[in-house]
VOGU-3710 file (C-alpha; in Angstrom, 3 decimals, decimal comma):
1> mndirridcg> 83,334/109,047/59,427  84,927/106,217/61,646  84,894/102,790/60,705  82,288/100,662/62,375  83,627/97,298/63,699  81,071/94,688/64,762  82,124/92,015/67,299  80,471/88,478/67,496  77,790/89,572/64,888  74,642/87,429/64,644
11> prmseavavg> 71,347/87,823/62,710  69,662/89,896/65,247  72,422/91,672/67,011  76,155/92,149/67,381  77,678/91,351/71,064  79,332/94,652/70,832  80,142/97,470/68,285  83,266/99,584/68,274  83,396/102,870/66,565  85,602/105,674/67,109
21> nriycsgmip> 87,246/105,446/70,647  84,424/103,617/72,245  83,045/99,901/72,397  79,171/99,699/73,044  78,517/96,250/74,482  75,200/94,452/74,580  73,732/93,313/77,790  75,635/90,223/78,935  73,765/87,390/80,581  74,756/84,267/82,475
31> eetstdisdq> 75,149/81,216/80,422  74,154/78,966/83,455  71,025/80,304/85,014  70,584/77,432/87,563  72,886/79,168/89,752  72,637/81,855/92,558  73,067/85,527/91,950  76,662/85,689/92,887  77,596/83,045/90,277  75,366/84,737/87,773
41> vrqalaeids> 77,037/88,024/88,125  80,539/86,396/87,893  79,554/84,754/84,745  78,164/88,037/83,127  81,291/89,867/84,271  83,640/87,166/82,554  81,581/87,857/79,447  82,318/91,498/79,620  85,854/90,765/80,297  86,019/88,598/77,088
51> llakggshkt> 84,214/90,874/74,978  86,109/93,936/75,806  89,280/92,026/75,038  88,139/90,999/71,751  87,366/94,744/71,045  90,779/95,920/72,231  89,581/97,288/75,624  89,577/96,404/79,300  87,508/96,690/82,276  89,400/99,875/83,725
61> kiltatiwla> 88,140/101,628/80,437  84,566/101,147/81,256  82,834/104,459/81,191  79,037/103,480/81,849  77,266/100,197/83,195  73,902/99,352/83,491  72,823/96,611/85,537  69,407/94,985/85,578  68,318/92,614/88,563  65,382/90,485/88,343
71> digdfaamna> 65,005/91,214/92,152  66,370/94,385/93,602  66,695/92,306/96,818  69,849/90,774/95,143  71,611/94,250/95,040  73,828/93,521/97,949  75,093/90,136/96,769  75,589/91,708/93,209  77,430/94,574/94,747  79,868/92,057/96,733
81> vwdawvvpcq> 80,877/90,373/93,442  81,110/93,706/91,372  83,286/95,115/94,076  85,735/92,247/93,887  85,946/92,675/90,125  86,307/96,313/89,584  89,582/98,128/90,014  89,728/100,724/92,642  89,400/104,173/91,361  88,812/102,766/87,894
91> tparatveak> 85,091/102,292/88,404  82,442/103,541/85,700  79,317/105,649/86,180  76,847/102,955/87,015  73,005/102,520/87,435  71,186/99,433/88,809  67,474/98,863/88,394  65,150/96,068/88,827  63,506/94,479/85,759  61,686/91,610/84,501
101> lndprmkvei> 64,289/89,592/82,275  63,454/87,432/79,444  64,260/84,458/81,206  62,666/83,915/84,635  65,763/81,830/85,703  67,968/84,680/85,016  68,932/87,187/87,845  70,912/89,764/86,168  71,990/91,329/82,862  74,971/93,858/82,452
111> mvvaal> 75,459/96,221/79,569  78,526/98,357/79,447  80,277/101,151/77,047  83,982/101,399/77,212  86,579/103,415/75,830  89,272/101,764/73,393
//
């Protein structure tokens, strides 16, 4: 059995769990929720960059991404930030859905699985 490594472990959840050749990240959210969708997406992606680095991975190794938007009307603005962040031809499989998020000021949550 592979060793399980928990990253930024808290009492309820770990920010990420690395096992085998994968890192499973929790949903990343913006810290500052008074900003627009573009800024909130940039914040969540910066959190993903940081978390992947802690686990020994990188955004070019993301295998799958799930994006939850509070308002699917923000899809184009979210994609503009996403497209500027991802590396061409290193993009993951991805799904984006509209969902009610736990904080009404939050506009986005992004969860990824990456290779190590």
